[in-house]
GUNUVO-389357 format. One record per residue (C-alpha): x negated, y negated, z negated; residue number from 0. Coordinates in nm, 2 decimals, m for minus. Layout:
N
      c1      c2      c3  num
       X       Y       Z  NUM
...
This chain:
199
      c1      c2      c3  num
    0.00   m0.01   m0.01    0
   m0.19   m0.32    0.12    1
   m0.17   m0.65   m0.06    2
   m0.04   m0.85    0.24    3
    0.13   m0.73    0.55    4
   m0.14   m0.66    0.84    5
   m0.19   m0.90    1.13    6
   m0.03   m0.80    1.48    7
   m0.11   m0.90    1.82    8
    0.28   m0.91    1.93    9
    0.63   m0.97    1.78   10
    0.75   m0.61    1.75   11
    0.46   m0.50    1.56   12
    0.44   m0.80    1.34   13
    0.83   m0.73    1.27   14
    0.73   m0.34    1.21   15
    0.44   m0.48    0.98   16
    0.66   m0.68    0.75   17
    0.94   m0.43    0.72   18
    0.67   m0.19    0.61   19
    0.51   m0.41    0.34   20
    0.88   m0.51    0.20   21
    0.93   m0.12    0.18   22
    0.61   m0.03    0.01   23
    0.70   m0.28   m0.27   24
    0.95   m0.05   m0.41   25
    0.69    0.23   m0.44   26
    0.46   m0.01   m0.63   27
    0.72   m0.14   m0.87   28
    0.84    0.23   m0.97   29
    0.45    0.31   m1.02   30
    0.43    0.49   m1.35   31
    0.78    0.49   m1.44   32
    0.97    0.78   m1.61   33
    1.31    0.86   m1.50   34
    1.46    0.71   m1.78   35
    1.26    0.41   m1.74   36
    1.38    0.42   m1.36   37
    1.74    0.43   m1.50   38
    1.73    0.14   m1.77   39
    1.88   m0.19   m1.73   40
    1.65   m0.37   m1.97   41
    1.74   m0.72   m1.83   42
    2.04   m0.91   m1.84   43
    2.15   m0.78   m1.52   44
    2.29   m0.41   m1.45   45
    2.04   m0.33   m1.20   46
    1.75   m0.08   m1.26   47
    1.45    0.01   m1.05   48
    1.60    0.32   m0.96   49
    1.91    0.17   m0.85   50
    1.75   m0.06   m0.67   51
    1.55    0.18   m0.46   52
    1.91    0.38   m0.41   53
    2.05    0.04   m0.27   54
    1.77   m0.07   m0.01   55
    1.76    0.32    0.10   56
    2.13    0.29    0.19   57
    2.14   m0.07    0.32   58
    1.82    0.05    0.56   59
    2.04    0.35    0.67   60
    2.34    0.11    0.73   61
    2.15   m0.15    0.94   62
    1.97    0.08    1.14   63
    2.29    0.27    1.22   64
    2.46   m0.04    1.36   65
    2.10   m0.14    1.58   66
    2.09    0.21    1.70   67
    2.49    0.22    1.82   68
    2.41   m0.14    1.97   69
    2.58   m0.28    2.18   70
    2.86   m0.09    2.05   71
    2.99   m0.04    1.71   72
    2.86    0.28    1.52   73
    3.16    0.53    1.47   74
    3.42    0.44    1.22   75
    3.41    0.57    0.88   76
    3.74    0.76    0.86   77
    3.75    0.78    0.47   78
    3.98    0.56    0.25   79
    3.83    0.25    0.16   80
    3.84    0.30   m0.24   81
    3.61    0.61   m0.13   82
    3.38    0.39    0.05   83
    3.37    0.11   m0.20   84
    3.29    0.38   m0.47   85
    3.01    0.50   m0.26   86
    2.88    0.18   m0.25   87
    2.88    0.09   m0.62   88
    2.71    0.44   m0.71   89
    2.40    0.30   m0.50   90
    2.33    0.08   m0.78   91
    2.35    0.35   m1.06   92
    2.11    0.65   m1.11   93
    2.30    0.92   m1.22   94
    2.17    1.18   m1.50   95
    2.11    1.43   m1.23   96
    1.91    1.20   m1.00   97
    1.51    1.17   m1.06   98
    1.29    0.90   m0.94   99
    1.06    1.13   m0.72  100
    1.40    1.24   m0.55  101
    1.47    0.86   m0.50  102
    1.13    0.78   m0.38  103
    1.15    1.07   m0.11  104
    1.46    0.96    0.00  105
    1.32    0.59    0.05  106
    1.03    0.75    0.23  107
    1.25    0.93    0.45  108
    1.44    0.63    0.56  109
    1.17    0.40    0.54  110
    0.99    0.61    0.82  111
    1.34    0.63    1.03  112
    1.37    0.23    1.02  113
    1.03    0.18    1.16  114
    1.07    0.44    1.41  115
    1.37    0.25    1.53  116
    1.22   m0.09    1.53  117
    0.92    0.07    1.72  118
    1.16    0.19    1.99  119
    1.46   m0.03    2.04  120
    1.51   m0.32    2.27  121
    1.48   m0.61    2.03  122
    1.73   m0.82    2.24  123
    2.01   m0.59    2.24  124
    2.32   m0.74    2.12  125
    2.44   m0.58    1.80  126
    2.83   m0.66    1.76  127
    2.95   m0.86    1.44  128
    3.24   m0.68    1.25  129
    3.47   m0.96    1.16  130
    3.67   m0.75    0.92  131
    3.38   m0.80    0.67  132
    3.47   m1.12    0.46  133
    3.10   m1.21    0.43  134
    2.99   m1.19    0.80  135
    3.02   m1.48    1.03  136
    3.35   m1.55    1.20  137
    3.20   m1.79    1.44  138
    2.97   m1.55    1.64  139
    3.04   m1.19    1.80  140
    2.68   m1.06    1.80  141
    2.31   m1.05    1.65  142
    2.04   m0.89    1.81  143
    1.82   m0.58    1.69  144
    1.56   m0.86    1.62  145
    1.78   m1.04    1.38  146
    1.88   m0.72    1.23  147
    1.48   m0.63    1.16  148
    1.47   m0.98    0.99  149
    1.76   m0.94    0.78  150
    1.63   m0.59    0.65  151
    1.31   m0.77    0.56  152
    1.55   m1.03    0.38  153
    1.73   m0.76    0.18  154
    1.42   m0.61    0.10  155
    1.22   m0.89   m0.02  156
    1.56   m1.00   m0.23  157
    1.57   m0.67   m0.40  158
    1.20   m0.64   m0.44  159
    1.21   m0.98   m0.65  160
    1.49   m0.81   m0.85  161
    1.31   m0.51   m0.92  162
    0.99   m0.68   m1.02  163
    1.19   m0.88   m1.29  164
    1.33   m0.54   m1.40  165
    0.99   m0.39   m1.43  166
    0.83   m0.67   m1.62  167
    1.12   m0.64   m1.84  168
    1.02   m0.27   m1.90  169
    0.66   m0.30   m2.00  170
    0.54   m0.62   m1.88  171
    0.38   m0.47   m1.56  172
    0.35   m0.70   m1.26  173
    0.29   m0.63   m0.88  174
   m0.07   m0.70   m0.81  175
   m0.17   m0.47   m1.15  176
    0.05   m0.19   m1.04  177
   m0.11   m0.20   m0.69  178
   m0.45   m0.21   m0.81  179
   m0.37    0.11   m1.02  180
   m0.19    0.27   m0.74  181
   m0.45    0.20   m0.48  182
   m0.74    0.22   m0.75  183
   m0.88   m0.14   m0.63  184
   m1.17   m0.25   m0.81  185
   m1.12   m0.45   m1.12  186
   m1.23   m0.81   m1.15  187
   m1.21   m1.08   m1.44  188
   m0.85   m1.16   m1.31  189
   m0.70   m0.85   m1.18  190
   m0.69   m0.53   m1.41  191
   m0.53   m0.20   m1.30  192
   m0.20   m0.11   m1.48  193
   m0.20    0.14   m1.77  194
    0.07    0.29   m1.96  195
    0.17    0.09   m2.29  196
    0.12    0.30   m2.58  197
    0.43    0.39   m2.74  198
């Protein structure tokens, strides 16, 4: 996991590198956590690190599905709306039967699928806007695959920030010391590797 996105010579690779960098933030923020810590909600928020990992996995899957189906809509979900919304709410909660390792494995699988899609899709393809969703714009009919990629970066970065605050609330760990530990960066006067706090 690099400390910054790698530079690239073209737009597509730049987009991919920035998506990958934000994807990596979730493995870094979860580094060294137990299952119990991953499902804990130590801040005023109801969010947990594990719940955010679940959510960004599903978020990427949903937006990639839209991009791959473009210029058409993806197939409609035939389930009742109550069932769909219950599944959405469950994205933010880590069940007693779920482990952090399993959540991270699912995230890695989706991360790979996301990057593959943006390596192959035409970035200019029009992605239709579903006007029945109240928070989507009513005054435009299409995004582009390029816009979807930027939106995924936006979503990942916003939730990585949430996860940073939650992780710091658990054990005061911050991103660069977690990266230093995960990547075994050499220590300096101003950067030390994260180490577990004695209980």
